[in-house]
N, C-alpha and C positions, 0 to 999 in steps of 0.2 A: 886247496880247495874242491871238494870233490865234485866231479859231472855225475849228472845223470848217466847210468848206464848204458837207457834204451836212445840219448843224443850221443851216446860219442859211434863211431863208427862200427866197431865192433861190439856184439853179442857172448852171450852165455848162454847154451840148453838148457832149460830149469831140468828136475830131478820131480819124479812122478809124487811122491810124499812134502807135505812143503807145513810147516805150520809156526806160528808168529808168538810172541811176546813182547807186553810193552814193560821198559822200563822210567816209565816216567805218568803222573798223574792227568797228563794229557793225554798223553798218547794213546792210556787207558779210555778213554775218549773218546776220544776217533778210534778208535777202531769196534769201537760198543756203536757206535752210531755209525759205520759202514756198515756193519752187523744188519743192526735193524733195519738200516736205509733198503739192503740188498733182497731184506726181506718182503720188507714194505714192495718193492716193484715186481717182485717176481710173482707172488699176488695179486697185485692191482692186475695186474695180465691174464688170473687167469679168470674162469666165468661163474666158478663155482657161490653159492651162497657162503662155504665154509672158510674159502680165500678170502673173499671180503673181511668174514671176521681177523681174520690172520692178519689181514691190511690194515685194519682199524687198532688190532691189538698193537705191532710194532709203529705203528704212530704217535700212537699215545703217551707208549716206550717214549719215540725219538724225544716229543713235547716234552716229557716230564723228565731226561736230562736235560735240555737248551736250558727249565725254568733256572736250574742248579747255580747259576753263574753270566757272564756273562762271555758266550762261549763265540759268539758272534763276531767282540771285538778282538779275542786271540786269534781268528779264523782269518781276520781281516789283514790284522798286522802279520801272521804269516805268508798270507797271498804276496803283501805287498814286499815282504822282506830277500821269498824266496824267487823271484823277478828279479831283483835289484843282481841276486847272486848269477840264475841265468843272463842277468844282460852284458854281468863279465866274462861271462865266456863264449860271446861273438867270435872277439880276436885271436880263438884260437883256433889250428889248425885240422888237429885231430875231432873237432867237433861237425856232425853235420848240421848245417846253419839252415837249412828246412826245418828240420825235428826240430832244430831249436828256437826256431823265428814261430812256430805252430805255435812250440807249449807257453812262451811268452805269450804269445794274443791270447793263448788259452785263457792264463793266467787271469790277464788283464780284464778280459773276459766277465770270466767270476766275478771279480772283485766290484766291478761295475755293478752286475747283479745283484750280491751281495750288499753294497752302498744301498741301489734303491726300494729295498725292503720297508730300510730303514731298522731302528731299534726294539720297534713294538710289532716286527714284525710276525710276533705269537701271538696276540691279541682275537683276531678273530676266534683262532683255535680258545684260546682261554675262558672265550666267552660264550662259543658255542655249545648250548643245554642240552644239545642232543650227544657230542660227545661228554661233555661232565659227569652226566647221568652214566651211560659207560663206566669211566674213566672210577668212579664211585664203587658201580656194582663189581670190577672187575677185580678187588682188592679181598674181596666174600669168593669162592672155590664155587664154581657155577655160579656165578651174581649176575650172572648175563644169561642164564636161559629165558625162556619163555614166560613164565608166570612173573621173571626179576623185571624183565624190561619186552612188554609187549609191543611198543613202539617199535624199539632196536627188530624185534624176529620181523616185524612188519618191515621195515625198512630192509632189510635179508631177503624177506621173499620178494619185491621189487628181480624188473630185467636185470640183465645185466647193465645193460645200455643206462638206464639211470641211477644204476649203484657206480659204475664206474663214473657217473659225471661228474656226483659226489667226490668221492675219493677224488678226484684230477682237483679241486678244488681246495679239497683240505690240504691234499700232497704238494702241492704248487706254497703254500708256506710256508715250509719249510726244503724243499726243493736248491732254492741258491746256495745256502748253506750245506745239505748233504752232499752235492755236487761238487762244492770246493774243500771239504774234506776227504772225497775220493778223489781229487786231484794233488791233496798234498799227499796222503800217503802213498799214491803213485810213485812221486817227487824221491820221496821218505822210504822207501824199499829199493830204489833205483839209481841213489844215491853213492852206491859201493859196490864193488864185484864181490862175488861170492869167495872166500876162501876156504880149502881144502882143512879139515883136522880130524882128530880120531879119539873117542874121546873110549878110554881105557878104563876097560872092565866095566863094561857103558855109564863113565863119569865122566862130564868135563866140566871145567872151571875155570871161568876167565875173569883176568881186572881189570878195569877199566883207569883210562889214566883221570889223577885228578882235574877235575872241571870238566871233562868231557861231557857232550851235546850229546850222546849219545842215548839212544829215544826208545829202540826198538831192533830184537837179535828175532833176525829171520830162518830158520835152520831148515836142510833138506837132504833126503838122503834116500833109497833103496827103500818104494814100497814093500818087493817083496820078501823084505829083511821081519814085516806083521811087526815092528816095533810103533810104539811111540812119546815122544820124547814129553816128561813135565819137565821145568823149568822153575828156577826160585831168583830171585834175589832184586836188586836196586840200583841206581845209576852209580854204582864204587865194583859191584861184581857180580855177576850171576852162575849156577852149576847149572849144567842142564845133564838128566839120570833119562837112560834111555831103557823102557817099561816094555814087559809083556804083558799081552792083553790074551786072556785064558777063555772066558764066559763071561754072559754078565754078570754070573754073579757070583763069583773069584773075584778076586782083590786082586790088580798089576802088581805081579816080582816084577825088580829091577833085572836089566840084563848085566852079564860077568862077562862080557863078550866083549872084545876091542872092534868097535862100531867106524865106520870112517862114514863120514857125514860132512856136507857145504856149511858155512855160518856167513849169515851176514850183523856185522853191523856197526849200524846204520842210526 
């Protein structure tokens, strides 16, 4: 079994440029939730009304994703699975037992919090007429401006303390699940060490073993190269192409140099 890199006593340095690509639908969902949750938290801490708008937009996108299936049930199962796997590492010599126990305790706490909210944890947000009006108008470009939603504009003009009180209440509905997803992604990213590879003529192809449980590709390389990777593939195989960016109105072109990079397949 692979051990989380942050739990093993040795660690590896991180490169300055890092990109990720999901290889499963669940991983796509988790990465999107993390992406939106980071936006929500960042803007929640900013006092401007524009930041509050961004927080509400991120919250509504999170809710839209969570309503598509039983993501809470999937996360609970994965938390339990990860906790079981980590508990099996406790007897190994090359493990930092302090860090390992901290992670296990955190997983247990996250499971308890997610269990406590119950399967109807989104109901308060679904029943909120104020948020429903914003959600409905958000489908129209510019549909949340002042003449469309004067009550929303009035709320945005309240003090930051007043707005943050409401945002915190709404955030609490999704926080247990989003915190759990963030922890699962941390474990996933640190489950295997990085390996050195070379993309010949700017292209690297990798075939995965049949029945592999791999769901995430992490690519690290020197930021000074001025490149970015385009990744395409599935749970069977994937291809990495290193692209050069010229300008905002110019189509990127594939690099034809040999590019050394680090790859984590987890």
